Structures are given as structure tokens and as C-alpha cells.
C-alpha positions in Angstrom: -28.7 8.2 -20.7 -31.0 7.6 -17.5 -28.2 5.3 -16.0 -25.5 8.0 -17.1 -27.5 10.6 -15.4 -28.0 8.3 -12.2 -24.3 7.6 -12.1 -23.1 11.2 -12.2 -25.8 12.5 -9.7 -24.8 9.9 -7.4 -21.0 10.4 -7.3 -19.9 12.3 -4.4 -23.4 12.7 -3.0 -22.1 11.4 0.6 -19.2 13.9 0.5 -19.2 17.4 1.8 -17.5 18.6 -1.5 -17.6 21.7 -3.6 -21.6 21.5 -4.3 -22.3 20.8 -0.8 -20.0 23.5 0.4 -21.6 26.2 -1.9 -25.1 25.1 -0.7 -24.6 24.9 3.0 -21.8 27.5 3.7 -22.0 31.2 3.1 -20.2 32.5 -0.1 -17.1 34.2 2.0 -16.9 31.0 4.1 -17.0 28.5 1.1 -14.3 30.6 -0.6 -11.8 30.3 2.3 -12.5 26.8 3.0 -12.0 25.9 -0.7 -8.6 28.0 -0.7 -7.3 25.7 2.0 -8.6 22.6 0.1 -7.3 23.5 -3.2 -4.1 25.5 -2.6 -3.0 24.3 0.9 -3.5 27.8 2.3 -3.6 28.0 6.2 -7.1 27.4 7.6 -9.0 30.6 8.7 -9.9 29.2 12.1 -12.9 31.7 12.5 -14.9 29.9 10.0 -15.0 26.8 12.0 -18.3 27.3 13.7 -19.9 28.0 10.5 -18.5 25.1 8.7 -19.6 22.8 11.5 -23.1 24.3 11.3 -23.3 23.6 7.6 -21.8 20.2 7.8 -24.1 19.1 10.5 -27.2 20.3 8.4 -25.9 18.6 5.4 -25.2 15.3 7.2 -28.5 15.3 8.9 -30.4 15.8 5.5 -28.4 13.0 4.3 -29.8 10.8 7.2 -26.7 11.0 9.7 -27.5 10.7 13.4 -23.9 10.6 14.7 -20.4 12.1 13.8 -16.9 10.7 14.3 -13.3 11.9 13.8 -12.0 9.3 11.2 -8.3 8.7 11.6 -5.4 6.4 10.8 -3.7 5.0 13.8 -0.7 2.9 13.7 -2.6 -0.4 13.6 -2.6 0.2 9.8 -6.5 0.3 9.7 -8.9 3.0 10.5 -10.5 4.1 13.7 -13.6 6.0 14.7 -15.6 6.9 17.9 -19.3 7.8 17.3 -20.9 10.6 19.2 -24.5 11.6 18.6 -25.5 15.0 17.5 -28.2 14.6 20.1 -27.6 16.8 23.4 -30.0 17.7 26.2 -30.2 21.4 27.1 -32.3 22.6 30.2 -34.2 19.1 29.8 -35.0 19.6 26.0 -33.4 17.5 23.3 -31.5 19.4 20.4 -29.3 18.6 17.6 -25.7 20.3 17.9 -22.1 20.1 16.4 -20.1 23.1 17.2 -16.9 24.5 15.6 -14.7 22.8 18.6 -16.4 19.3 17.7 -15.4 19.8 14.1 -11.7 20.9 14.8 -10.8 18.7 17.6 -11.3 15.2 19.4 -10.0 13.5 22.3 -9.8 9.7 21.8 -8.0 7.7 24.2 -4.3 7.5 23.0 -2.9 5.0 25.3 -4.5 1.9 23.9 -3.4 2.6 20.2 0.3 1.5 19.4 2.7 4.3 20.2 6.1 2.6 20.3 6.8 4.3 23.6 5.6 7.6 23.0 2.8 7.0 25.4 2.7 5.2 28.6 -0.5 3.2 29.7 -1.5 5.7 32.3 -0.9 8.6 30.0 -4.3 8.4 27.9 -4.9 11.8 26.5 -4.8 12.0 22.7 -6.1 14.5 20.2 -7.5 14.3 16.8 -7.3 17.3 14.5 -9.5 18.1 11.4 -7.9 17.8 8.0 -9.8 19.9 5.9 -8.0 18.9 2.7 -9.8 15.6 2.9 -13.5 16.2 2.7 -15.9 14.9 5.3 -18.0 12.0 4.2 -21.0 9.8 5.4 -20.5 6.4 6.1 -23.9 4.2 5.9 -24.7 1.0 7.6 -27.7 -1.4 7.9 -29.9 1.0 10.1 -28.2 4.3 9.8 -25.5 6.7 8.9 -22.5 8.6 10.5 -20.7 11.8 9.5 -17.0 11.0 9.2 -14.5 14.0 9.7 -10.9 12.8 8.6 -8.4 14.0 11.0 -4.7 13.7 12.3 -4.1 11.9 15.5 -1.4 12.9 17.9 -0.4 12.6 21.6 -0.9 15.1 24.4 2.8 15.9 23.8 1.9 16.8 20.2 3.9 13.8 18.8 2.3 12.0 15.7 0.5 8.7 16.6 -1.1 8.1 13.1 0.0 7.8 9.4 -1.6 11.0 8.0 0.4 13.6 10.0 3.8 12.5 8.7 2.2 12.3 5.1 1.0 15.7 5.3 4.3 16.8 6.6 6.2 15.2 3.9 4.0 16.8 1.1 4.8 20.2 2.6 8.4 19.4 2.6 8.6 18.3 -1.1 6.2 21.4 -1.9 9.0 23.7 -0.4 11.9 21.9 -2.2 9.9 22.2 -5.5 9.2 26.0 -5.1 13.0 26.4 -4.7 13.8 24.6 -7.7 11.1 26.1 -9.8 12.3 29.5 -8.9 15.6 28.7 -10.5 14.0 27.2 -13.6 12.3 30.8 -13.7 8.7 29.3 -13.4 6.2 31.4 -11.9 4.8 30.9 -8.4 2.8 27.9 -8.1 1.5 25.1 -6.2 3.0 21.7 -6.1 0.6 18.6 -5.8 1.5 14.9 -5.5 -0.8 12.5 -7.0 -1.7 8.9 -6.4 -3.4 6.0 -8.2 -3.4 2.9 -5.9 -4.1 -0.2 -7.8 -5.7 -2.6 -5.1 -5.4 -6.2 -5.6 -7.5 -8.7 -3.6 -8.8 -12.4 -3.3 -12.3 -13.5 -2.7 -13.4 -16.8 -1.0 -16.7 -18.2 -0.5 -17.9 -17.2 3.2 -18.8 -20.8 4.1 -15.3 -22.0 3.1 -13.8 -19.2 5.1 -15.7 -20.1 8.1 -14.2 -23.6 8.1 -10.6 -22.4 7.8 -9.4 -21.0 11.1 -6.2 -19.8 9.6 -8.0 -17.6 7.2 -10.4 -16.4 10.0 -7.6 -15.6 12.5 -4.5 -14.8 10.2 -5.9 -14.0 6.8 -4.0 -16.5 4.9 -4.0 -20.3 4.5 -1.2 -21.9 6.7 -1.7 -25.3 5.2 -2.9 -26.6 1.8 -1.7 -28.6 -1.1 -1.8 -27.0 -4.6 -4.6 -27.5 -6.6 -4.2 -29.4 -9.8 -5.3 -26.3 -11.9 -4.0 -23.2 -10.6 -3.0 -20.1 -12.7 -0.7 -22.3 -14.9 -2.9 -21.9 -18.0 -3.2 -18.1 -17.5 -6.8 -18.1 -18.4 -7.9 -16.2 -15.6 -6.0 -12.9 -16.2 -8.5 -10.4 -17.9 -11.0 -13.2 -18.4 -14.7 -12.7 -18.4 -15.9 -11.6 -14.9 -18.3 -14.2 -13.7 -22.0 -13.0 -12.7 -21.6 -13.3 -8.9 -18.4 -11.6 -9.0 -19.6 -8.8 -11.2 -22.5 -8.3 -9.2 -20.2 -7.7 -6.1 -18.1 -5.4 -8.0 -21.2 -3.4 -9.2 -22.2 -3.0 -5.7 -18.6 -2.0 -4.6 -18.6 0.8 -7.3 -21.6 2.3 -6.3 -20.7 2.5 -2.7 -17.4 4.1 -3.8 -19.0 6.6 -6.4 -21.2 7.8 -3.6 -17.9 8.5 -1.6 -16.6 10.5 -4.3 -13.9 7.7 -5.0 -13.4 7.4 -8.6 -13.2 3.7 -9.1 -12.3 3.3 -12.8 -11.1 -0.2 -13.7 -12.1 -3.7 -12.5 -10.6 -7.0 -14.0 -9.7 -10.5 -13.1 -6.2 -10.8 -11.9 -3.7 -13.5 -12.6 -4.6 -15.9 -9.7 -7.9 -17.8 -9.8 -10.3 -15.8 -7.4 -8.0 -13.0 -7.6 -9.2 -9.4 -8.8 -8.3 -5.8 -9.1 -9.9 -2.4 -8.6 -8.0 0.6 -9.7 -9.1 4.2 -9.2 -8.3 7.3 -11.2 -5.4 9.6 -9.9 -6.1 11.9 -7.0 -4.2 14.2 -4.7 -2.0 11.9 -2.5 -3.7 12.6 0.9 -7.1 12.1 -0.4 -6.0 8.9 -2.3 -4.7 7.7 0.8 -7.8 8.1 2.8 -10.0 6.9 -0.2 -8.1 3.7 -0.6 -8.6 3.0 3.2 -12.4 3.3 2.2 -12.0 1.0 -0.7 -10.6 -1.8 1.5 -13.3 -1.1 3.8 -16.0 -1.4 0.8 -14.5 -4.6 -0.4 -14.8 -6.1 2.9 -18.2 -4.8 3.8 -19.8 -5.5 0.3 -18.5 -9.2 -0.1 -20.4 -10.0 3.3 -23.7 -9.2 1.5 -22.5 -11.4 -1.3 -21.7 -14.4 1.0 -18.2 -13.8 0.2 -15.0 -12.7 2.1 -12.5 -10.4 0.9 -9.0 -11.5 1.5 -6.2 -8.3 1.6 -3.6 -10.5 2.8 -0.6 -10.2 0.6 -0.3 -14.1 0.1 -3.4 -16.1 1.2 -2.7 -18.9 -0.9 1.1 -20.7 -1.6 2.1 -21.1 -5.1 -0.1 -18.6 -6.8 0.3 -14.9 -7.1 0.1 -12.8 -4.2 -1.7 -9.3 -3.8 -0.1 -5.9 -4.1 -1.1 -2.5 -4.1 0.7 -0.5 -6.7 1.4 3.0 -5.8 1.3 5.0 -8.9 3.1 8.5 -7.8 3.7 11.6 -9.6 4.2 15.4 -8.7 2.9 18.4 -10.5 3.7 22.2 -10.2 1.5 24.7 -11.3 -0.9 22.1 -12.9 2.1 20.7 -15.0 2.9 17.1 -14.6 6.9 17.3 -13.7 7.3 13.6 -14.6 5.7 14.0 -18.2 8.4 14.2 -20.6 6.1 16.5 -22.9 6.2 17.0 -26.7 8.7 19.9 -26.6 12.5 18.9 -26.3 13.0 22.1 -24.4 10.9 20.9 -21.6 13.4 18.1 -21.2 15.7 19.9 -18.7 13.1 20.0 -16.0 11.7 16.5 -16.8 15.3 15.1 -16.7 16.2 17.2 -13.6 13.0 15.4 -11.7 14.1 12.0 -13.1 17.6 12.2 -12.0 16.4 13.5 -8.5 14.1 10.3 -8.1 16.9 8.3 -9.2 19.3 9.9 -6.6 16.5 9.6 -3.9 15.9 5.8 -4.5 19.2 5.0 -4.7 20.6 6.9 -1.3 17.5 5.8 0.5 16.6 2.3 -0.9 16.5 1.1 2.7 13.9 3.4 3.7 11.8 2.5 0.8 12.3 -1.2 1.6 11.4 -0.5 5.3 8.1 1.2 4.1 6.6 -2.0 2.7 8.0 -4.2 5.2 5.4 -6.6 7.0 4.9 -10.2 7.9 2.4 -10.7 4.9 4.5 -9.1 2.2 7.7 -11.3 3.3 5.8 -13.9 1.5 4.9 -12.2 -1.5 8.1 -10.3 -2.4 10.3 -12.0 -5.0 8.0 -14.3 -6.9 4.6 -14.5 -9.0 4.9 -11.0 -10.6 5.7 -9.5 -7.2 9.1 -7.4 -7.2 12.2 -8.7 -5.2 13.2 -7.2 -2.0 16.2 -5.5 -3.8 15.0 -2.0 -4.6 15.9 -0.7 -8.1 14.6 1.5 -10.8 13.4 0.6 -14.2 13.4 3.3 -16.8 13.2 1.6 -20.1 15.8 1.4 -22.9 15.1 4.8 -24.4 15.5 6.9 -21.0 18.4 4.7 -20.1 20.2 5.6 -23.3 19.3 9.5 -22.8 20.5 9.4 -19.3 23.8 7.4 -20.6 24.4 10.3 -23.0 23.8 13.1 -20.4 26.2 11.2 -18.0 29.0 10.8 -20.8 28.1 13.9 -22.4 27.9 12.2 -25.9 26.5 13.6 -28.8 25.8 10.8 -31.0 22.2 11.3 -31.6 21.5 10.1 -35.3 22.9 12.7 -37.8 22.7 15.5 -35.2 26.2 16.9 -33.9 27.5 19.0 -31.2 27.6 18.7 -27.6 24.7 17.1 -25.7 23.0 20.1 -24.1 20.1 20.0 -21.6 17.2 21.7 -23.1 18.4 21.9 -26.6 17.5 20.3 -29.9 19.9 17.5 -29.6 17.8 15.9 -26.8 15.0 13.9 -28.6 11.3 14.1 -28.1 10.4 11.5 -25.4 6.9 10.0 -25.9 4.9 9.3 -22.9 5.2 5.7 -23.3 8.9 5.4 -24.1 9.2 2.5 -21.7 7.9 -1.0 -21.6 6.5 -2.3 -18.6 8.6 -4.4 -16.1 6.6 -6.4 -13.6 9.6 -7.4 -11.8 10.9 -4.1 -11.1 10.0 -2.7 -7.2 10.0 0.9 -8.7 9.4 1.6 -12.5 9.1 4.7 -14.8 5.7 4.1 -16.8 5.6 7.0 -19.1 4.5 10.1 -16.8 4.9 8.5 -13.2 6.5 6.0 -11.2 5.0 2.9 -10.2 6.1 1.8 -6.8 5.1 -2.1 -6.9 6.4 -3.3 -3.6 3.8 -2.2 -1.2 1.6 -5.1 -0.3 -2.2 -5.2 -0.6 -3.0 -4.4 2.9 -0.6 -1.7 3.5 -1.6 2.0 4.1 -0.4 4.0 1.4 0.7 6.9 3.6 3.8 4.9 4.9 5.6 4.2 1.6 4.4 7.8 0.1 5.9 9.5 3.2 9.1 8.0 2.5 9.2 8.8 -1.0 8.1 12.3 -0.7 10.7 13.0 1.9 13.8 11.3 -0.1 12.8 13.2 -3.3 12.5 16.4 -1.3 16.2 16.0 -0.3 17.3 15.2 -3.8 15.5 18.2 -5.2 16.8 20.5 -2.4 20.3 19.2 -3.2 20.2 19.9 -6.8 18.6 23.5 -6.2 21.5 24.1 -3.6 24.1 23.2 -6.3 22.3 25.5 -8.9 22.1 28.5 -6.6 25.9 28.0 -5.6 26.8 28.3 -9.3 24.8 31.6 -9.5 23.5 31.1 -13.0 19.8 31.5 -12.3 17.6 34.4 -12.3 19.4 36.0 -15.4 17.0 35.0 -18.1 13.3 35.5 -18.6 10.8 33.0 -17.0 11.1 29.8 -19.2 14.4 30.8 -20.7 17.8 29.7 -19.5 21.4 31.1 -20.3 24.0 28.6 -21.5 25.6 29.0 -18.1 22.5 27.5 -16.3 22.4 24.7 -18.7 26.1 23.9 -18.5 25.9 24.0 -14.7 22.8 21.9 -14.6 24.3 19.4 -17.0 27.5 18.9 -14.8 25.3 18.6 -11.8 23.1 16.0 -13.2 26.1 14.2 -14.7 27.6 13.7 -11.4 24.4 12.7 -9.7 24.1 9.8 -12.4 27.4 8.8 -12.1 27.1 8.3 -8.4 23.4 6.8 -8.5 22.9 5.1 -11.6 23.7 1.7 -10.0 20.2 1.6 -8.8 18.8 1.5 -12.5 18.1 -1.8 -13.6 16.2 -2.8 -16.7 16.5 -6.4 -16.6 14.7 -9.4 -14.9 14.5 -9.1 -11.3 13.7 -12.8 -10.9 17.1 -13.7 -12.4 19.1 -15.9 -10.1 22.0 -13.7 -11.1 20.5 -10.4 -9.9 20.9 -10.4 -6.2 24.5 -11.2 -6.9 24.7 -8.4 -9.4 23.0 -6.0 -6.8 25.4 -6.8 -4.2 28.3 -5.8 -6.6 26.7 -2.6 -7.0 26.4 -2.0 -3.3 22.6 -1.9 -3.2 21.1 -3.4 -0.1 19.3 -6.6 0.3 16.8 -6.9 3.2 15.2 -10.3 2.7 12.7 -10.0 5.8 10.9 -7.5 8.0 13.3 -7.4 10.9 16.4 -6.7 8.6 14.2 -4.2 6.5 13.0 -2.3 9.6 16.6 -1.8 10.6 16.8 1.1 8.4 14.5 3.2 10.9 17.2 2.9 13.5 20.0 4.6 11.4 21.2 7.9 12.6 21.4 9.4 9.2 17.6 8.4 8.4 16.6 10.2 11.7 18.3 13.3 10.7 16.7 13.2 7.2 13.2 13.0 8.7 14.0 15.7 11.3 15.6 18.0 8.9 12.5 18.1 6.8 10.1 18.2 9.7 8.6 14.8 8.7 9.2 12.9 12.0 11.2 13.5 15.0 13.8 10.8 16.2 11.5 9.8 18.7 8.5 9.4 16.2 10.9 7.2 13.8 12.0 5.2 16.8 8.5 4.6 17.7 7.5 3.3 14.1 10.4 1.0 14.5 9.2 -0.3 17.7 5.4 -0.6 16.5 6.2 -2.5 13.3 8.4 -4.9 14.7 6.3 -5.6 17.5 3.4 -6.1 14.9 5.6 -8.6 12.9 6.5 -10.5 15.9 2.8 -10.8 17.1 1.4 -11.6 13.7 4.2 -14.6 13.5 3.3 -15.8 16.9 -0.6 -16.0 16.0 0.2 -17.7 12.9 2.4 -20.1 14.9 -0.2 -20.6 17.5 -2.9 -21.0 15.0 -0.9 -23.5 12.8 -0.2 -25.5 15.8 -3.8 -25.7 16.9 -5.1 -26.7 13.7 -2.6 -29.3 13.2 -3.3 -30.9 16.7 -7.0 -30.3 17.0 -8.1 -31.0 13.2 -5.5 -32.5 11.3 -4.1 -35.1 13.6 -7.3 -36.5 14.6 -8.1 -37.0 10.8 -5.1 -38.7 9.9 -5.5 -41.1 12.9 -9.0 -42.0 11.7 -7.7 -42.6 8.3 -4.5 -44.6 9.7 -7.1 -46.7 11.9 -9.5 -47.5 9.3 -6.8 -48.4 6.9 -5.2 -50.8 9.7 -8.6 -52.3 10.3 -8.9 -53.0 6.6 -5.5 -54.4 6.3 -6.3 -56.8 9.5 -9.5 -57.9 8.5 -8.2 -59.0 5.0 -5.2 -60.8 6.7 -7.9 -62.4 9.0 -10.1 -63.6 6.2 -7.2 -64.7 3.9 -7.7 -62.1 1.3 -4.3 -61.0 -0.2 -5.4 -59.0 -3.2 -5.0 -55.2 -2.3 -3.0 -55.9 1.2 0.0 -54.5 -0.4 -1.5 -51.3 -1.2 -3.2 -51.2 2.4 0.1 -51.8 4.0 1.9 -49.2 1.6 -0.8 -46.7 2.7 -0.3 -47.8 6.5 3.5 -47.1 6.3 2.8 -43.7 4.5 0.2 -42.6 7.0 2.1 -43.9 10.2 5.3 -42.1 8.8 3.3 -39.2 8.3 1.8 -39.4 11.8 5.1 -39.4 13.3 6.2 -36.3 11.4 2.9 -34.5 12.1 3.5 -35.1 15.8 7.2 -34.3 15.6 6.4 -30.9 13.7 3.6 -29.9 16.2 6.1 -30.4 19.2 8.7 -28.4 17.2 6.4 -25.6 16.5 5.2 -25.5 20.1 8.9 -25.4 21.3 9.5 -22.6 19.0 6.7 -20.7 20.2 7.7 -20.9 23.7 11.3 -19.8 22.7 9.6 -16.7 21.0 12.1 -16.4 18.1 10.1 -15.4 14.9 12.5 -17.0 12.6 12.5 -20.2 14.7 8.7 -20.1 14.6 8.6 -19.6 10.7 10.7 -22.4 10.0 8.8 -24.9 12.1 5.8 -23.7 10.4 7.1 -24.6 7.0 8.4 -28.0 8.2 4.8 -28.7 9.6 3.3 -27.5 6.4 5.2 -29.6 4.3 4.2 -32.5 6.2 0.6 -31.6 6.3 0.3 -30.8 2.7 1.7 -34.2 1.9 -0.9 -35.8 4.2 -3.7 -33.9 2.5 -3.2 -36.1 -0.7 -3.3 -39.3 1.4 -6.3 -38.7 3.6 -9.8 -39.3 2.1 -11.6 -36.0 1.1 -14.6 -36.7 3.2 -12.2 -36.8 6.1 -10.0 -34.1 5.4 -11.1 -31.2 7.9 -10.2 -28.1 5.8 -11.6 -26.8 2.7 -8.8 -27.5 -0.2 -7.6 -24.9 -2.5 -9.6 -26.6 -5.5 -12.5 -25.7 -3.4 -11.5 -22.1 -2.5 -9.8 -21.0 -5.5 -12.8 -21.5 -8.1 -15.9 -19.6 -7.3 -17.9 -20.4 -10.5 
């Protein structure tokens, strides 16, 4: 009981949440702020001064001495610039934090990626308070800082961050849903997107990490022969968590709970040294911010345990990579629109939303693929339980059958007869877990939500979720527009619909399914024939980041984002430039790192092994000993051949780096890796300069 009390008391202790709001703000101000947070109402600017005063007192009572506007720039990580509460007035020190300090900040915008939105000499940028994501305190070894979640934009007002488009997309989807709900006779309500981000990660002993320049500089091993034992016995998944790791996990959870992050599930993942942390579902914007804090906590706490947390999508070849499954759903008036419910009469709305998502994903699969593109994810997608690069939807056999009957107007449900009507008893009750789970599907319906499995472990959730919200808003809008054109709504009481309404809705969904059902695939995404089948269906297949990012340059996609006010054409173009440049830089860093390790660490080790073997062979010949010389000679040939290939591979990679072509560099890296991984088995363990997979993958 004592432990339970400690946990619940500590939860959210470092967050300016409801309890702190009601304690440190007046009743009227607290009510206005809470309305903005809970209902999305516009912020009353007149309360900023009092809120700032209350937040400062709360933060200082919690030990904070500084504050920062915490934001999500296009680097893919977080950013913060600390300012002290301390100010000098008339020669006297005072503690101060104004409404202006709360609402707006001015970090340098020119040094963050802008994709051409800012020039080097155009430095001014602004951070703007996001009251829907509560302020929190970050603690460090000798102090604490008040963090205020903010949006980040240029002097021109153009977005330079990941949060602003996300908030705009949530607003766009809310507007579309309100339009549709009115047609369904639902009372005025507030929509809310929710997200549960399952975070996968690897841990490695810090001492091994320090001896691997590739892990230090790139986050993944550029070389490494497979361990004799990897994940083939499938004994790590959900296995007993070792004490060292459990101690780390406990500390992570304590840090997260204080920040109000509902870390719920922890377990061993499939690969050795791979683990997962999953939270409860939260409102999308908050869940996105929280996931960035989860990644921070994993990295920071690992240091205290002599570990390093690897968030790269593929730190080790030959075993599972790490993803971040984005479990997304949307509600209206407190009802989950993707929950089939127990009453078949609710099916009309559920199936409308299901068809809208199917339409959105089929029509804009290229944008979803672009949203998860990156150098790390290119190594992960398509194998070891990661979904393929072809975007498809898994709905399960039961829903697939229901959709097929709707599309074809079939009435062959058991003994029941009559025409298939949405909202009638002819439709079956669809249980929450009507589907199995499909690990090879990039976008799977899992009972009352969609699981977007394609995002990689290091990605910020804001990008994929911005795309998903926007494309679903468009599909919902189109369906609502056709219903309005049919002039069948508004003739019944709330919650009731005329036969004309159902007939019109059924025709709309039938047409949508006929056009977009090609994206539904319930099979094995790893089958060799699936890419061919996908091509026949007309589904796009972008196997690498450059080809995937090309979607951001299409005029129709720019029009989509502009139509819904999510991003301007310039903002979208800037994302394309930023992400493409980031990809190129990462490949060049990896290539240079591989070349340096090969020439400065591997080559000397192989030379030493070769020379020692040569000396042993020469000595044996000299003294007339012939036993063992055949083996020595064979080893010499293998090492010598390996040396030649190694020198050639280093030269080829160096040339590729000078040419500056990413694909050529990646090919040269792979050739060099093949050579080095083979040499790892031929050089004495004591001489090999890099910790091996068998060392790093087994922490216990």
C-alpha cells in the first residue's frame, strides 16, 4: 500500500497539471486555461501574466532556477535555451518570469535546418507557448529547469518545427469530423486524436560502446559478423528481464511517472539486448511530446547504469531492427470512432470512418511512406518483423468480409435475408478483437485503432501523424460533401437516420471501396510475390529514402497540405530539402566512419595477423618442420587475399565519398563490410580491435 501511495503521489509531480493549476492560479484563470487544454478553446491572452507568475512559483517550489522554451526543430530531436529567473533591478537581485517570457521566446532560427526558409544572415525566429502540452521540470545532477512546450517559427511566420504542422493537422481533422458528425445527427462535440507510441530500443554496455567508433558516431555497427547465437532460438522475447536491465527500467519509469508520462508496459523484445517501453494512450500532441521525453529518459538513465541506449533503427545486422509503432485513433464527443462497439446500429459510423481511412491510405500511400523515410529506417523496413516499404492496410478476415459485402451489396449473412443496409441488423456485431495481428503489415487495424508499424525507433511521431491526420481529414471531407450533395441529412432526430440517408451512405462507401480496396492486404508482406502483386494493384513501392521523399515534391500533395492549412508549398518544399540533406549527411558520415575504421583499426590488425602467420610459416620451413605448415599456408592465402580485398574496398569507398553519390557510397560500404566481416573470423580474437556481436548482444 505504501509503494502504491508513493507511485500515485509521484505521478505528474514535475508537471504543471490540473492539481498545480488549481493550487497556483485563481479559480477563474484556472478555468480558462483548463478550457484551452481540454476543449481546444482559444487561449485568453489576458491570463498570461497570472499563469506565468503561478508557473514560476510552482517551478521554484520544485527546485527550478531556470526556464526554457522546449521545442521540436527539424533536427528530429528537441531544443532548449536556458534562462535564469534571476534578474537585477536597481542593483538588487529578484526572481522574475513575465507573461511575455511565457508566451514567446526568440531563439536563433538560422542555425536550425530550414530548407531554404531562412538564410544564414536571417537569424530571427520565435517560439510560441503551446498551452495544450503542460509545462514540466527537467532535472539534472545539480539542478532543475522549467520547460515550456512551444511551437517554433521563422520571422516570416513559416513553421520551422514538427509541432506546428501537427497542431494544424489536428485542427483540420477536427473541422472535417464536425462536418461529418453533423450529418450523422451527433450533438456538437470536440474531436481528439489519440496516440500510443511503442518505443523499441537496444542497450549496450558503455565500455563496449566506447570501443566502437561506428556506434559512437552513427548509432549503428557498420561492421560485425553474426554471433553464433542471435535470436534464432526465440528465447529472448518476453523472457525474464535480467536484474541489471530491470533496475534500469525501474529508474526510467520513475523519471517518466514524475513527468506525467503513463509508462505502462516493459518487456524483452525479439533480438538479444532489445527491449520495449509502451505507454497508455494519450492525446496526440501530448503523446508526441511525451515520446520525445521517453527517448531522453532512456538515454539519460542508461548512462547512470553503465549502459548506452541505441535508438537507431538497425544497430545490428541480422537481427530485428527497432520500430516505433504509432497506435492511432480518433474520438468525437468522447466516443472512439474506430471502435465497432456492441450495437450493430453503430456500425454505420464506424464503417464510414474505416472506409475513410482506407481511402486516405490508398490515395496517399506515398506521403505515409515519405513520413517514415530515413537512412536508419532504410536498413529496417522489409525484414525481421518490420513491415515492407509498400504501404498496405491489414483489416483481418472478418472486416474484409464485411467490407466486401458492403461493396457488393450482398445479403448472404447466415440465415438473414434482405439487402445489406448500413446500420441495420443485417450487419453483424463486430467485436473489438475481430482481427488477428499482422506483423508484416505497415498499417494494421487492431480492434479499435490503427497501428502504423512503419515508423522507425528514432523518428518523431509528429511527422507520420501530421500526414495521417491530413489525409484522413480529406477523405472524411469528401464523404461528408457527397452526403450533403445527396440532401439526405438533417431529416431525422439525432442518432436516427432515414432510409434515404443509409442508401446514400451505402452508395458512397461502395464507390470508395471499389476504388480503394486495392490497398487492403491481409497476407504475408514478406512473401516474394507481394511486391509483384502490389505493382499489379498499382500500389507505390519506394524502397529507399530518396525515392520515398519525392512524394513531397508532387504538386497534388502540396495542394492537399495547403487546402487544409497544414503546410504551405514552401514549408513542404523545405521539409523535402531538409530530409534529403539529412539523409545525404548521414550516409556520408557513415561512409567516412567505415573508411576510417577499416584503414586505421582493421587493416593494421589484419596485417599483424598476416605477418605473425608468415613468420610462423617461415620459421617452420627453416627448421624443417612440416606438420601444420599446410594450414599456415592456407591461412596466409586467406589473410593475404583478405588484405588485398580490404585495401581495394577502402580505396573504392574513398572514391565513392569523393564522388558524393549516396547510393555508390552505400554499395561500397556493403562490399567493404562483407570483406571485413569475413576477416573477423580469421583474425585472432585478442587482436581484433572491435567488440564483437557476441560480446555486445548479451548483457548478462
